[in-house]
C-alpha positions as CSV (number, residue, x, y, z in Angstrom):
1,M,5.5,24.1,8.7
2,T,9.0,25.2,8.0
3,K,12.2,23.0,7.4
4,A,13.5,24.1,10.8
5,E,10.4,22.9,12.5
6,I,10.5,19.6,10.7
7,G,14.2,19.2,11.6
8,E,13.3,20.0,15.2
9,N,10.6,17.4,15.2
10,A,13.0,14.9,13.6
11,G,15.3,15.2,16.5
12,K,12.3,14.6,18.9
13,I,11.4,11.5,17.0
14,W,15.1,10.3,16.9
15,H,15.4,10.6,20.7
16,A,12.0,8.9,21.3
17,L,13.1,6.1,19.1
18,N,16.3,5.7,21.3
19,E,13.9,5.0,24.2
20,V,11.8,2.3,22.5
21,R,12.8,-0.4,19.9
22,E,10.1,0.5,17.4
23,C,6.9,2.6,17.2
24,S,4.1,3.5,14.9
25,I,3.4,6.9,13.5
26,E,0.3,7.1,15.6
27,S,2.2,6.3,18.8
28,L,5.0,8.8,18.1
29,A,2.3,11.5,17.5
30,T,0.8,10.7,20.8
31,K,4.0,10.5,22.7
32,L,5.4,13.7,21.3
33,H,2.1,15.7,21.2
34,L,2.5,16.2,17.5
35,N,-0.1,15.5,14.7
36,E,0.4,12.7,12.3
37,T,1.3,14.9,9.3
38,D,4.1,16.6,11.3
39,V,5.5,13.1,12.3
40,A,5.2,11.9,8.8
41,L,7.1,14.8,7.5
42,S,9.9,14.4,10.0
43,I,10.1,10.6,9.6
44,G,10.6,11.5,5.8
45,W,13.7,13.6,6.8
46,L,15.0,10.8,9.0
47,A,14.5,8.3,6.2
48,R,16.2,10.4,3.6
49,E,19.2,10.5,5.9
50,N,19.0,6.7,6.5
51,K,18.6,7.2,10.2
52,I,15.4,4.8,10.4
53,V,14.0,1.6,9.1
54,F,10.5,0.5,8.5
55,T,9.0,-2.8,9.3
56,E,5.4,-4.1,8.8
57,K,3.6,-6.0,11.7
58,N,-0.1,-7.0,11.7
59,G,-0.7,-4.6,8.9
60,K,0.8,-1.6,10.8
61,T,4.1,0.2,9.7
62,L,6.5,0.6,12.5
63,I,9.6,2.8,12.7
64,S,12.8,1.9,14.3
65,N,16.1,3.7,15.0
66,C,18.8,2.0,12.9
67,E,21.2,2.1,15.9
68,C,18.7,0.2,18.0
69,L,18.4,-2.8,15.7
70,N,20.2,-6.1,16.6
71,F,21.3,-8.2,13.8
72,A,22.0,-12.0,14.1
73,F,23.4,-14.2,11.2
74,G,23.4,-17.9,10.9
């Protein structure tokens, strides 16, 4: 896998996360027809650029697009 392919897959993941609030690595791999290693590499790219956040639910790590999060204070 080249850096260009990782970047291309990162773009696919970014757009997929714009469609859903949050998603697991497994679900992203299925949705985008990629293997989990390719998804993980691209998620690392997005995480390094502070484009995504990680949450834990029911023992599973979920990925969200930072722009899709709603914050409420108070």
